[in-house]
SENULUM-503153 format. One record per atom (N, C-alpha, C): residue number from 1; residue in three letters; atom name; x, y, z. Coordinates in steps of 0.1 Angstrom, whole numbers, padded with zeros to 4 digits. Atoms other than C-alpha are relative to their C-alpha. Example, Ala and Ser with C-alpha at 12.3 -4.5 7.8 and 13.67 -1.06 7.14 Angstrom:
seq: 1, type: Ala, atom: N, X: 0009, Y: -0012, Z: 0000
seq: 1, type: Ala, atom: CA, X: 0123, Y: -0045, Z: 0078
seq: 1, type: Ala, atom: C, X: 0009, Y: 0012, Z: 0000
seq: 2, type: Ser, atom: N, X: -0009, Y: -0011, Z: 0000
seq: 2, type: Ser, atom: CA, X: 0137, Y: -0011, Z: 0071
seq: 2, type: Ser, atom: C, X: -0008, Y: 0011, Z: 0008
end
This chain:
seq: 1, type: Unk, atom: N, X: 0009, Y: 0007, Z: 0009
seq: 1, type: Unk, atom: CA, X: 0016, Y: 0341, Z: 0225
seq: 1, type: Unk, atom: C, X: -0013, Y: -0003, Z: 0007
seq: 2, type: Unk, atom: N, X: 0013, Y: 0002, Z: -0007
seq: 2, type: Unk, atom: CA, X: -0020, Y: 0343, Z: 0236
seq: 2, type: Unk, atom: C, X: -0010, Y: -0005, Z: -0010
seq: 3, type: Unk, atom: N, X: 0010, Y: 0007, Z: 0009
seq: 3, type: Unk, atom: CA, X: -0043, Y: 0318, Z: 0219
seq: 3, type: Unk, atom: C, X: -0013, Y: -0002, Z: 0009
seq: 4, type: Unk, atom: N, X: 0013, Y: 0002, Z: -0007
seq: 4, type: Unk, atom: CA, X: -0079, Y: 0316, Z: 0228
seq: 4, type: Unk, atom: C, X: -0003, Y: -0015, Z: 0000
seq: 5, type: Unk, atom: N, X: 0004, Y: 0014, Z: -0001
seq: 5, type: Unk, atom: CA, X: -0094, Y: 0282, Z: 0237
seq: 5, type: Unk, atom: C, X: -0006, Y: -0004, Z: -0013
seq: 6, type: Unk, atom: N, X: 0007, Y: 0004, Z: 0012
seq: 6, type: Unk, atom: CA, X: -0115, Y: 0282, Z: 0206
seq: 6, type: Unk, atom: C, X: 0010, Y: -0002, Z: -0011
seq: 7, type: Unk, atom: N, X: -0010, Y: 0001, Z: 0011
seq: 7, type: Unk, atom: CA, X: -0085, Y: 0288, Z: 0183
seq: 7, type: Unk, atom: C, X: 0008, Y: -0013, Z: 0003
seq: 8, type: Unk, atom: N, X: -0007, Y: 0012, Z: -0004
seq: 8, type: Unk, atom: CA, X: -0066, Y: 0260, Z: 0202
seq: 8, type: Unk, atom: C, X: -0008, Y: -0012, Z: -0004
seq: 9, type: Unk, atom: N, X: 0008, Y: 0011, Z: 0003
seq: 9, type: Unk, atom: CA, X: -0095, Y: 0237, Z: 0197
seq: 9, type: Unk, atom: C, X: -0001, Y: -0003, Z: -0015
seq: 10, type: Unk, atom: N, X: 0000, Y: 0001, Z: 0015
seq: 10, type: Unk, atom: CA, X: -0097, Y: 0244, Z: 0160
seq: 10, type: Unk, atom: C, X: 0013, Y: -0006, Z: -0005
seq: 11, type: Unk, atom: N, X: -0013, Y: 0005, Z: 0004
seq: 11, type: Unk, atom: CA, X: -0060, Y: 0238, Z: 0156
seq: 11, type: Unk, atom: C, X: 0002, Y: -0015, Z: 0003
seq: 12, type: Unk, atom: N, X: -0001, Y: 0014, Z: -0004
seq: 12, type: Unk, atom: CA, X: -0061, Y: 0205, Z: 0175
seq: 12, type: Unk, atom: C, X: -0009, Y: -0009, Z: -0009
seq: 13, type: Unk, atom: N, X: 0009, Y: 0007, Z: 0008
seq: 13, type: Unk, atom: CA, X: -0091, Y: 0194, Z: 0155
seq: 13, type: Unk, atom: C, X: 0006, Y: -0002, Z: -0014
seq: 14, type: Unk, atom: N, X: -0006, Y: 0000, Z: 0014
seq: 14, type: Unk, atom: CA, X: -0073, Y: 0202, Z: 0122
seq: 14, type: Unk, atom: C, X: 0011, Y: -0010, Z: 0000
seq: 15, type: Unk, atom: N, X: -0011, Y: 0010, Z: 0000
seq: 15, type: Unk, atom: CA, X: -0042, Y: 0183, Z: 0133
seq: 15, type: Unk, atom: C, X: -0005, Y: -0014, Z: 0001
seq: 16, type: Unk, atom: N, X: 0006, Y: 0014, Z: 0000
seq: 16, type: Unk, atom: CA, X: -0063, Y: 0152, Z: 0142
seq: 16, type: Unk, atom: C, X: -0005, Y: -0004, Z: -0013
seq: 17, type: Unk, atom: N, X: 0006, Y: 0004, Z: 0013
seq: 17, type: Unk, atom: CA, X: -0081, Y: 0153, Z: 0109
seq: 17, type: Unk, atom: C, X: 0012, Y: -0002, Z: -0010
seq: 18, type: Unk, atom: N, X: -0011, Y: 0003, Z: 0009
seq: 18, type: Unk, atom: CA, X: -0048, Y: 0156, Z: 0090
seq: 18, type: Unk, atom: C, X: 0007, Y: -0013, Z: 0004
seq: 19, type: Unk, atom: N, X: -0006, Y: 0013, Z: -0004
seq: 19, type: Unk, atom: CA, X: -0033, Y: 0127, Z: 0110
seq: 19, type: Unk, atom: C, X: -0009, Y: -0012, Z: -0004
seq: 20, type: Unk, atom: N, X: 0009, Y: 0010, Z: 0004
seq: 20, type: Unk, atom: CA, X: -0064, Y: 0106, Z: 0104
seq: 20, type: Unk, atom: C, X: 0000, Y: -0003, Z: -0015
seq: 21, type: Unk, atom: N, X: -0001, Y: 0001, Z: 0014
seq: 21, type: Unk, atom: CA, X: -0062, Y: 0113, Z: 0067
seq: 21, type: Unk, atom: C, X: 0013, Y: -0006, Z: -0004
seq: 22, type: Unk, atom: N, X: -0013, Y: 0006, Z: 0003
seq: 22, type: Unk, atom: CA, X: -0025, Y: 0104, Z: 0066
seq: 22, type: Unk, atom: C, X: 0000, Y: -0015, Z: 0003
seq: 23, type: Unk, atom: N, X: 0000, Y: 0014, Z: -0003
seq: 23, type: Unk, atom: CA, X: -0032, Y: 0071, Z: 0083
seq: 23, type: Unk, atom: C, X: -0009, Y: -0007, Z: -0010
seq: 24, type: Unk, atom: N, X: 0009, Y: 0007, Z: 0010
seq: 24, type: Unk, atom: CA, X: -0061, Y: 0063, Z: 0059
seq: 24, type: Unk, atom: C, X: 0007, Y: -0002, Z: -0013
seq: 25, type: Unk, atom: N, X: -0007, Y: 0001, Z: 0013
seq: 25, type: Unk, atom: CA, X: -0039, Y: 0070, Z: 0029
seq: 25, type: Unk, atom: C, X: 0011, Y: -0011, Z: 0001
seq: 26, type: Unk, atom: N, X: -0011, Y: 0010, Z: -0002
seq: 26, type: Unk, atom: CA, X: -0011, Y: 0048, Z: 0043
seq: 26, type: Unk, atom: C, X: -0006, Y: -0014, Z: 0000
seq: 27, type: Unk, atom: N, X: 0007, Y: 0013, Z: 0000
seq: 27, type: Unk, atom: CA, X: -0036, Y: 0020, Z: 0049
seq: 27, type: Unk, atom: C, X: -0004, Y: -0004, Z: -0014
seq: 28, type: Unk, atom: N, X: 0003, Y: 0004, Z: 0014
seq: 28, type: Unk, atom: CA, X: -0048, Y: 0022, Z: 0013
seq: 28, type: Unk, atom: C, X: 0012, Y: -0004, Z: -0008
seq: 29, type: Unk, atom: N, X: -0012, Y: 0004, Z: 0007
seq: 29, type: Unk, atom: CA, X: -0012, Y: 0021, Z: 0000
seq: 29, type: Unk, atom: C, X: 0004, Y: -0014, Z: 0004
seq: 30, type: Unk, atom: N, X: -0005, Y: 0013, Z: -0005
seq: 30, type: Unk, atom: CA, X: -0004, Y: -0009, Z: 0022
seq: 30, type: Unk, atom: C, X: -0010, Y: -0011, Z: -0006
seq: 31, type: Unk, atom: N, X: 0009, Y: 0010, Z: 0005
seq: 31, type: Unk, atom: CA, X: -0036, Y: -0027, Z: 0010
seq: 31, type: Unk, atom: C, X: 0003, Y: -0002, Z: -0015
seq: 32, type: Unk, atom: N, X: -0003, Y: 0001, Z: 0015
seq: 32, type: Unk, atom: CA, X: -0027, Y: -0019, Z: -0027
seq: 32, type: Unk, atom: C, X: 0013, Y: -0009, Z: -0002
seq: 33, type: Unk, atom: N, X: -0012, Y: 0008, Z: 0001
seq: 33, type: Unk, atom: CA, X: 0008, Y: -0033, Z: -0022
seq: 33, type: Unk, atom: C, X: -0002, Y: -0015, Z: 0003
seq: 34, type: Unk, atom: N, X: 0003, Y: 0014, Z: -0004
seq: 34, type: Unk, atom: CA, X: -0006, Y: -0065, Z: -0005
seq: 34, type: Unk, atom: C, X: -0007, Y: -0007, Z: -0012
seq: 35, type: Unk, atom: N, X: 0007, Y: 0007, Z: 0011
seq: 35, type: Unk, atom: CA, X: -0030, Y: -0071, Z: -0034
seq: 35, type: Unk, atom: C, X: 0009, Y: -0002, Z: -0012
seq: 36, type: Unk, atom: N, X: -0009, Y: 0002, Z: 0011
seq: 36, type: Unk, atom: CA, X: -0003, Y: -0066, Z: -0060
seq: 36, type: Unk, atom: C, X: 0009, Y: -0012, Z: 0003
seq: 37, type: Unk, atom: N, X: -0008, Y: 0011, Z: -0004
seq: 37, type: Unk, atom: CA, X: 0019, Y: -0091, Z: -0041
seq: 37, type: Unk, atom: C, X: -0007, Y: -0013, Z: -0002
seq: 38, type: Unk, atom: N, X: 0008, Y: 0012, Z: 0001
seq: 38, type: Unk, atom: CA, X: -0009, Y: -0116, Z: -0039
seq: 38, type: Unk, atom: C, X: -0002, Y: -0004, Z: -0015
seq: 39, type: Unk, atom: N, X: 0002, Y: 0002, Z: 0014
seq: 39, type: Unk, atom: CA, X: -0016, Y: -0113, Z: -0076
seq: 39, type: Unk, atom: C, X: 0013, Y: -0006, Z: -0007
seq: 40, type: Unk, atom: N, X: -0013, Y: 0005, Z: 0005
seq: 40, type: Unk, atom: CA, X: 0021, Y: -0118, Z: -0084
seq: 40, type: Unk, atom: C, X: 0003, Y: -0014, Z: 0004
seq: 41, type: Unk, atom: N, X: -0003, Y: 0014, Z: -0005
seq: 41, type: Unk, atom: CA, X: 0024, Y: -0149, Z: -0062
seq: 41, type: Unk, atom: C, X: -0010, Y: -0010, Z: -0007
seq: 42, type: Unk, atom: N, X: 0010, Y: 0009, Z: 0007
seq: 42, type: Unk, atom: CA, X: -0008, Y: -0164, Z: -0078
seq: 42, type: Unk, atom: C, X: 0005, Y: -0002, Z: -0014
seq: 43, type: Unk, atom: N, X: -0005, Y: 0002, Z: 0014
seq: 43, type: Unk, atom: CA, X: 0008, Y: -0158, Z: -0113
seq: 43, type: Unk, atom: C, X: 0012, Y: -0009, Z: 0000
seq: 44, type: Unk, atom: N, X: -0012, Y: 0009, Z: 0000
seq: 44, type: Unk, atom: CA, X: 0041, Y: -0174, Z: -0103
seq: 44, type: Unk, atom: C, X: -0004, Y: -0014, Z: 0004
seq: 45, type: Unk, atom: N, X: 0004, Y: 0014, Z: -0004
seq: 45, type: Unk, atom: CA, X: 0024, Y: -0204, Z: -0086
seq: 45, type: Unk, atom: C, X: -0007, Y: -0007, Z: -0012
seq: 46, type: Unk, atom: N, X: 0007, Y: 0007, Z: 0011
seq: 46, type: Unk, atom: CA, X: 0004, Y: -0210, Z: -0118
seq: 46, type: Unk, atom: C, X: 0009, Y: -0004, Z: -0011
seq: 47, type: Unk, atom: N, X: -0010, Y: 0004, Z: 0011
seq: 47, type: Unk, atom: CA, X: 0035, Y: -0213, Z: -0140
seq: 47, type: Unk, atom: C, X: 0004, Y: -0014, Z: 0001
seq: 48, type: Unk, atom: N, X: -0005, Y: 0014, Z: 0001
seq: 48, type: Unk, atom: CA, X: 0047, Y: -0247, Z: -0151
seq: 48, type: Unk, atom: C, X: 0014, Y: 0000, Z: 0005
seq: 49, type: Unk, atom: N, X: -0013, Y: 0001, Z: -0005
seq: 49, type: Unk, atom: CA, X: 0077, Y: -0256, Z: -0130
seq: 49, type: Unk, atom: C, X: 0011, Y: -0005, Z: -0009
seq: 50, type: Unk, atom: N, X: -0009, Y: 0005, Z: 0010
seq: 50, type: Unk, atom: CA, X: 0093, Y: -0274, Z: -0159
seq: 50, type: Unk, atom: C, X: 0003, Y: 0009, Z: -0012
seq: 51, type: Unk, atom: N, X: -0002, Y: -0009, Z: 0011
seq: 51, type: Unk, atom: CA, X: 0090, Y: -0245, Z: -0182
seq: 51, type: Unk, atom: C, X: 0014, Y: 0006, Z: -0001
seq: 52, type: Unk, atom: N, X: -0014, Y: -0006, Z: 0001
seq: 52, type: Unk, atom: CA, X: 0124, Y: -0234, Z: -0195
seq: 52, type: Unk, atom: C, X: 0011, Y: -0010, Z: 0003
seq: 53, type: Unk, atom: N, X: -0010, Y: 0009, Z: -0004
seq: 53, type: Unk, atom: CA, X: 0142, Y: -0265, Z: -0183
seq: 53, type: Unk, atom: C, X: 0007, Y: -0006, Z: -0012
seq: 54, type: Unk, atom: N, X: -0005, Y: 0006, Z: 0012
seq: 54, type: Unk, atom: CA, X: 0147, Y: -0279, Z: -0218
seq: 54, type: Unk, atom: C, X: 0001, Y: 0010, Z: -0011
seq: 55, type: Unk, atom: N, X: -0003, Y: -0008, Z: 0011
seq: 55, type: Unk, atom: CA, X: 0162, Y: -0262, Z: -0248
seq: 55, type: Unk, atom: C, X: 0001, Y: -0009, Z: -0012
seq: 56, type: Unk, atom: N, X: -0002, Y: 0008, Z: 0012
seq: 56, type: Unk, atom: CA, X: 0157, Y: -0276, Z: -0283
seq: 56, type: Unk, atom: C, X: 0010, Y: 0007, Z: -0009
seq: 57, type: Unk, atom: N, X: -0011, Y: -0006, Z: 0008
seq: 57, type: Unk, atom: CA, X: 0189, Y: -0269, Z: -0301
seq: 57, type: Unk, atom: C, X: 0001, Y: -0005, Z: -0014
seq: 58, type: Unk, atom: N, X: 0001, Y: 0005, Z: 0014
seq: 58, type: Unk, atom: CA, X: 0180, Y: -0288, Z: -0333
seq: 58, type: Unk, atom: C, X: -0009, Y: 0009, Z: -0008
seq: 59, type: Unk, atom: N, X: 0009, Y: -0009, Z: 0008
seq: 59, type: Unk, atom: CA, X: 0167, Y: -0266, Z: -0360
seq: 59, type: Unk, atom: C, X: -0005, Y: -0007, Z: -0012
end
């Protein structure tokens, strides 16, 4: 297996680019999950804690 230095350099550069892209996509996914969780918590915190505690059974 005889690779030239130029081919090896290109392969290493491509591998680094792919790794950087994977890390960037993972960061975006983590940030999206975090923002969804924050929105959910804000919604839950804004609910009335007494909501649903009483049931009117008289019709």
